[in-house]
C-alpha positions as CSV (number, residue, x, y, z in Angstrom):
1,M,-84.4,69.7,-13.0
2,Q,-81.4,69.2,-15.3
3,V,-78.3,71.0,-14.2
4,N,-75.2,71.2,-16.4
5,V,-71.9,72.4,-15.0
6,I,-68.9,73.2,-17.3
7,G,-65.6,72.8,-15.4
8,A,-64.5,70.2,-12.9
9,G,-62.4,72.4,-10.8
10,P,-63.1,73.2,-7.1
11,A,-66.0,75.6,-7.9
12,G,-67.8,73.3,-10.3
13,L,-67.3,70.1,-8.3
14,L,-68.3,71.6,-4.9
15,F,-71.5,73.2,-6.3
16,S,-72.4,69.9,-8.1
17,L,-71.9,68.0,-4.8
18,L,-73.9,70.5,-2.7
19,I,-76.8,70.8,-5.1
20,K,-77.1,67.0,-5.7
21,R,-77.1,66.5,-1.9
22,R,-79.8,69.2,-1.5
23,F,-82.0,67.9,-4.4
24,P,-81.1,64.2,-4.9
25,H,-83.8,63.8,-7.6
26,W,-82.2,66.6,-9.8
27,S,-79.9,65.4,-12.6
28,V,-76.4,67.0,-12.2
29,W,-73.9,66.6,-15.0
30,V,-70.4,68.0,-15.1
31,F,-68.5,68.4,-18.4
32,E,-64.7,68.7,-18.3
33,Q,-62.3,68.9,-21.2
34,N,-59.3,67.4,-19.4
35,P,-58.8,63.9,-18.0
36,P,-59.5,63.4,-14.3
37,D,-55.8,63.3,-13.3
38,A,-54.9,66.5,-15.0
39,T,-54.4,69.8,-13.2
40,F,-52.2,72.9,-13.7
41,G,-50.2,74.5,-10.9
42,F,-49.3,72.7,-7.8
43,G,-50.9,73.7,-4.5
44,V,-53.7,75.9,-3.2
45,V,-53.8,77.9,0.0
46,F,-56.5,78.5,2.6
47,S,-56.3,81.1,5.2
48,R,-57.6,80.4,8.7
49,G,-60.6,82.6,7.9
50,A,-61.4,80.6,4.7
51,L,-61.4,77.3,6.7
52,E,-63.7,78.9,9.2
53,F,-66.2,79.8,6.5
54,I,-66.1,76.2,5.2
55,E,-66.5,74.7,8.7
56,R,-69.5,77.0,9.3
57,D,-71.3,76.4,5.9
58,V,-70.3,72.8,5.0
59,P,-69.1,71.2,8.3
60,D,-69.0,67.6,7.0
61,F,-66.9,68.6,4.0
62,H,-64.6,70.6,6.4
63,E,-64.2,67.6,8.7
64,Q,-63.0,65.4,5.8
65,L,-60.8,68.1,4.2
66,V,-58.8,69.1,7.3
67,P,-56.8,65.8,7.6
68,R,-55.7,66.2,4.0
69,L,-54.2,69.7,4.6
70,E,-50.6,70.8,5.4
71,S,-51.0,73.5,8.1
72,W,-48.9,76.0,10.0
73,P,-49.6,78.9,12.5
74,I,-47.3,81.5,11.0
75,Q,-46.3,83.3,7.8
76,R,-42.6,84.2,7.1
77,I,-41.0,87.1,5.2
78,V,-37.3,86.6,4.2
79,H,-35.5,89.7,3.1
80,R,-31.7,90.2,3.0
81,D,-31.4,86.7,4.3
82,E,-33.2,87.7,7.5
83,R,-36.4,85.8,8.6
84,V,-39.3,87.7,10.0
85,D,-42.1,85.5,11.4
86,I,-45.6,86.8,11.6
87,D,-47.5,84.9,14.3
88,G,-51.2,84.4,14.2
89,N,-51.2,84.5,10.3
90,G,-51.9,80.8,9.9
91,F,-52.5,79.1,6.5
92,S,-53.2,75.5,5.2
93,A,-52.5,74.1,1.8
94,I,-53.3,71.0,-0.4
95,G,-52.2,69.9,-3.8
96,R,-54.6,71.0,-6.6
97,L,-54.8,67.4,-8.0
98,Q,-55.4,66.0,-4.5
99,L,-58.2,68.4,-3.8
100,N,-59.9,67.7,-7.2
101,Q,-59.6,63.9,-6.7
102,F,-61.2,64.3,-3.2
103,L,-64.1,66.3,-4.6
104,Q,-64.5,63.8,-7.5
105,E,-64.9,61.0,-5.1
106,L,-67.6,62.9,-3.1
107,C,-69.4,63.9,-6.2
108,R,-69.6,60.3,-7.6
109,A,-70.7,59.0,-4.2
110,A,-73.6,61.6,-4.2
111,G,-74.7,60.6,-7.8
112,V,-73.1,63.4,-9.8
113,S,-72.2,62.4,-13.3
114,I,-68.8,63.7,-14.5
115,D,-67.9,63.5,-18.2
116,Y,-64.1,63.9,-18.5
117,E,-62.2,64.6,-21.8
118,R,-65.4,66.1,-23.2
119,L,-64.5,69.1,-25.2
120,I,-67.3,71.6,-25.5
121,E,-66.7,74.0,-28.4
122,S,-70.2,75.6,-28.3
123,L,-73.1,75.8,-25.9
124,D,-75.0,73.9,-28.6
125,D,-72.9,70.9,-27.9
126,L,-74.6,70.5,-24.4
127,P,-77.8,68.7,-23.7
128,E,-80.8,70.8,-22.8
129,C,-80.9,71.9,-19.2
130,D,-82.7,74.1,-16.7
131,L,-79.5,75.6,-15.3
132,L,-76.1,76.0,-16.8
133,V,-73.2,76.8,-14.5
134,G,-70.0,78.2,-16.0
135,A,-67.3,77.0,-13.7
136,D,-64.8,76.8,-16.6
137,G,-62.1,79.2,-15.4
138,L,-60.5,82.3,-16.9
139,N,-61.1,81.2,-20.5
140,S,-64.7,80.3,-19.8
141,L,-66.7,79.2,-22.8
142,V,-69.9,80.2,-21.2
143,R,-68.7,83.8,-20.7
144,R,-67.2,84.0,-24.2
145,A,-70.4,82.7,-25.8
146,L,-72.4,85.5,-24.1
147,E,-69.6,88.1,-23.8
148,K,-71.9,91.0,-24.7
149,E,-74.3,90.1,-22.1
150,F,-71.9,89.3,-19.3
151,A,-69.8,92.4,-20.2
152,P,-66.4,91.2,-18.8
153,Q,-63.5,93.5,-18.1
154,V,-59.9,92.4,-17.9
155,D,-57.0,94.5,-16.7
156,W,-53.5,92.9,-16.9
157,L,-50.9,93.4,-14.2
158,T,-47.4,94.2,-15.4
159,N,-45.4,91.8,-13.3
160,R,-44.5,88.4,-14.6
161,F,-44.8,85.1,-12.7
162,A,-44.1,81.5,-13.2
163,W,-45.7,78.7,-11.1
164,Y,-43.3,75.9,-10.2
165,G,-43.1,73.1,-7.7
166,T,-40.2,71.6,-5.8
167,R,-39.4,68.7,-3.5
168,Q,-37.9,71.1,-1.0
169,L,-40.2,71.3,1.9
170,F,-40.9,74.6,3.8
171,D,-41.9,75.3,7.3
172,C,-44.7,77.6,6.4
173,L,-46.1,80.0,3.8
174,T,-43.1,82.2,3.0
175,L,-42.3,85.2,0.8
176,T,-38.6,85.4,-0.1
177,F,-37.3,88.6,-1.6
178,R,-34.0,88.5,-3.6
179,A,-32.2,91.0,-5.9
180,N,-29.4,90.4,-8.4
181,E,-27.8,92.4,-11.3
182,H,-31.1,92.1,-13.3
183,G,-33.5,93.4,-10.6
184,A,-35.9,92.2,-8.0
185,F,-37.6,88.9,-7.5
186,V,-40.0,87.4,-4.9
187,A,-40.8,83.7,-4.4
188,H,-44.1,82.7,-2.9
189,H,-43.5,79.2,-1.5
190,Y,-45.1,76.7,0.8
191,R,-45.5,72.9,1.2
192,H,-48.7,71.5,0.0
193,S,-48.1,67.8,0.7
194,S,-45.5,65.7,2.7
195,T,-43.4,65.5,-0.5
196,M,-44.0,68.6,-2.6
197,S,-44.1,72.4,-2.3
198,T,-45.4,75.2,-4.5
199,F,-42.8,77.7,-5.6
200,I,-44.1,80.8,-7.5
201,V,-41.4,83.1,-8.8
202,E,-42.5,86.7,-9.6
203,C,-40.6,89.8,-10.9
204,D,-41.4,93.1,-12.4
205,A,-41.4,93.5,-16.2
206,A,-38.1,95.4,-16.4
207,T,-36.3,92.7,-14.4
208,W,-37.9,90.0,-16.6
209,L,-36.6,91.7,-19.7
210,R,-33.1,92.5,-18.4
211,A,-32.7,88.8,-17.3
212,R,-33.8,87.8,-20.8
213,L,-36.4,85.5,-19.4
214,D,-38.6,86.3,-22.3
215,R,-36.1,84.5,-24.5
216,M,-35.4,81.5,-22.5
217,S,-36.7,78.0,-22.9
218,D,-38.5,76.3,-20.0
219,E,-35.3,74.5,-18.9
220,E,-33.2,77.7,-19.1
221,S,-35.8,79.6,-17.2
222,R,-36.0,77.0,-14.4
223,A,-32.2,76.9,-14.1
224,Y,-32.1,80.8,-13.8
225,C,-34.7,80.7,-11.0
226,E,-32.8,78.0,-9.3
227,R,-29.8,80.1,-9.2
228,V,-31.7,83.2,-7.8
229,F,-33.3,81.1,-5.0
230,A,-30.5,78.6,-4.4
231,P,-30.4,79.2,-0.6
232,E,-34.1,78.4,-0.3
233,L,-34.1,75.4,-2.6
234,G,-31.2,73.8,-0.8
235,G,-30.0,71.8,-3.8
236,H,-33.5,70.8,-5.0
237,S,-34.7,71.6,-8.5
238,L,-37.7,73.3,-9.6
239,V,-40.5,71.2,-11.3
240,S,-42.4,72.6,-14.2
241,N,-46.1,71.9,-15.1
242,K,-46.8,74.3,-18.0
243,S,-44.9,76.8,-15.9
244,V,-44.8,79.6,-18.5
245,W,-44.2,83.2,-17.5
246,R,-47.5,85.0,-17.4
247,Q,-49.1,88.3,-16.4
248,F,-52.0,88.1,-13.9
249,P,-55.4,89.1,-15.3
250,L,-57.8,91.0,-13.1
251,L,-61.2,89.8,-14.4
252,T,-64.6,91.1,-13.4
253,N,-68.1,90.8,-15.1
254,R,-70.8,93.5,-15.0
255,R,-73.5,90.8,-15.1
256,W,-73.2,87.5,-13.2
257,S,-76.0,85.6,-14.9
258,V,-77.8,85.6,-18.3
259,G,-81.1,83.8,-18.5
260,N,-80.5,80.3,-17.0
261,K,-76.7,80.6,-17.2
262,V,-74.5,81.8,-14.4
263,L,-70.7,82.1,-13.7
264,I,-68.8,81.1,-10.6
265,G,-65.2,80.9,-9.7
266,D,-62.5,82.2,-12.0
267,A,-65.0,82.3,-14.8
268,L,-66.7,85.1,-12.9
269,R,-63.7,87.0,-11.4
270,T,-60.1,86.4,-10.6
271,V,-58.3,87.2,-7.4
272,H,-54.6,87.6,-7.1
273,F,-52.7,84.7,-5.7
274,S,-50.9,86.9,-3.2
275,I,-53.8,86.7,-0.7
276,G,-54.4,83.0,-1.2
277,S,-58.2,83.4,-1.7
278,G,-58.9,82.1,-5.3
279,T,-60.1,78.6,-4.1
280,R,-61.8,80.2,-1.1
281,L,-63.9,82.5,-3.3
282,A,-64.6,79.5,-5.7
283,F,-65.9,77.5,-2.7
284,E,-67.9,80.4,-1.3
285,D,-69.5,80.9,-4.8
286,A,-70.5,77.3,-4.9
287,I,-71.9,77.4,-1.4
288,A,-73.8,80.6,-2.0
289,L,-75.3,79.4,-5.3
290,D,-76.5,76.2,-3.6
291,R,-78.0,78.2,-0.7
292,A,-79.8,80.4,-3.2
293,F,-81.5,77.3,-4.7
294,G,-82.2,76.1,-1.2
295,E,-84.4,79.1,-0.8
296,A,-85.8,79.4,-4.3
297,G,-86.2,75.7,-5.2
298,D,-86.5,75.2,-8.9
299,N,-87.2,78.9,-9.6
300,V,-83.9,79.5,-11.5
301,S,-84.4,83.3,-12.1
302,Q,-85.2,83.9,-8.5
303,A,-82.2,81.8,-7.3
304,L,-79.7,83.5,-9.6
305,A,-80.9,87.0,-8.6
306,A,-80.6,86.0,-4.9
307,F,-77.1,84.6,-5.5
308,E,-75.9,87.9,-7.0
309,R,-77.7,90.1,-4.5
310,E,-76.2,88.3,-1.5
311,R,-72.8,87.4,-2.9
312,R,-71.7,90.6,-4.9
313,P,-71.0,92.9,-1.9
314,V,-68.9,90.2,-0.2
315,V,-66.9,89.5,-3.4
316,E,-66.3,93.2,-4.2
317,K,-64.9,93.7,-0.7
318,L,-62.5,90.8,-1.1
319,L,-61.5,92.0,-4.6
320,A,-60.6,95.4,-3.3
321,A,-58.2,93.8,-0.8
322,A,-56.8,91.5,-3.4
323,N,-56.2,94.3,-5.9
324,A,-54.4,96.4,-3.3
325,S,-52.2,93.4,-2.6
326,S,-51.4,92.8,-6.3
327,F,-50.5,96.5,-6.8
328,W,-48.1,96.2,-3.8
329,Y,-46.2,93.6,-5.7
330,E,-46.1,95.8,-8.8
331,R,-44.1,98.3,-6.7
332,M,-42.1,95.7,-4.6
333,R,-38.7,96.9,-6.0
334,E,-39.0,100.1,-4.1
335,R,-40.2,98.3,-0.9
336,M,-37.0,96.2,-1.0
337,D,-35.1,99.3,0.2
338,L,-36.8,98.8,3.6
339,K,-35.3,96.9,6.5
340,P,-36.7,93.3,6.8
341,W,-39.0,94.1,9.7
342,A,-40.3,97.3,7.9
343,L,-40.9,95.4,4.7
344,A,-42.8,92.8,6.6
345,Y,-44.9,95.5,8.3
346,D,-45.5,97.3,5.0
347,Y,-46.6,94.0,3.5
348,M,-49.1,93.2,6.3
349,T,-50.7,96.6,6.0
350,R,-50.7,96.7,2.2
351,S,-54.5,96.5,1.8
352,G,-55.1,99.7,3.8
353,R,-57.5,97.8,6.1
354,M,-55.1,96.4,8.7
355,T,-54.7,98.9,11.5
356,D,-51.9,98.6,14.1
357,E,-54.5,97.7,16.7
358,R,-55.9,94.9,14.6
359,L,-52.4,93.7,13.7
360,G,-51.5,93.7,17.4
361,E,-54.5,91.5,18.2
362,L,-53.8,89.2,15.2
363,S,-49.9,89.0,15.5
364,P,-48.9,90.2,19.0
365,K,-45.3,89.0,18.8
366,F,-44.7,90.5,15.4
367,M,-46.3,93.8,16.4
368,A,-44.2,94.0,19.6
369,R,-41.1,93.8,17.4
370,V,-42.4,96.6,15.1
371,D,-43.1,98.8,18.1
372,G,-39.6,98.0,19.5
373,E,-37.9,98.9,16.2
374,R,-39.9,102.1,16.0
375,D,-38.8,103.1,19.5
376,R,-35.2,102.5,18.6
377,V,-35.5,104.7,15.6
378,S,-37.1,107.5,17.5
């Protein structure tokens, strides 16, 4: 079997690693347009649940990954300069480049061939193969080449966001809400290494326009955000890495595979960064696709059908939660009228699936505070 994978991100590399380990005699080739030390953004986040999935399905990979992670047992909401800690809501993070380099090492050790700085402009540029995996992200060539068959749909959120880094280190995954004369802002920030943190700045479209961020250079934009979040940055600057202001695309595809071609990761669907599940879903796609071939062997059509049949219901459930989370941010300005504890509670229940009972089991200290505040109001 000849397996071609386009895209050397987490989805493409983990699938290549797993399938090569499962079938050592198969030829697995990864094609990536960027050099091996290139990446965009700064850190990626894993929830406790995401790590549990990895530990269950790929225990040896989990064992090697965990020592490389920055981890913490809580999440924090900051509103009106008041900190609200949510216990039991633990996360871990790692730099995107560090994660990719770790996966590169494992792939090479397993015998996967990775062809970096290889620009594929047409599927005809690829060698013949039995299976083609499109793990090439939002702007997937595989999906675009067969757009009519995959039938993608993209809905754009109205909020704007810019993905920065900073050398300021944070205790935990934190959401900091701030308002000024132009409107409302939120920063999603967390450390992803011992020296760097991710710092995503988000605002609604009206705020973005009133602040004239649409007319600012990168340097001016960074300076503006540094002023808004000066208390959090503590004198540290923001670091840019193609940190342009963007709208988030909600991508789905009606079909997941066409012939011997299949999409995984962000090429298949996007999940809003507010629930920290993009890399988790990419990994789970890779694991599920490998498992499907473990059952079907070299029967590609059977494996791809099994992959979609088993995986689609899980993905659609997570997408529903992610979309509910993204829409909460679209209306965050009105939420900022709430008291800090009430905003934190509203945030934790934003998907509609988190009941008070479940939240009490997950975060007993936080829920005790919510109950106490409610009692005082009544």
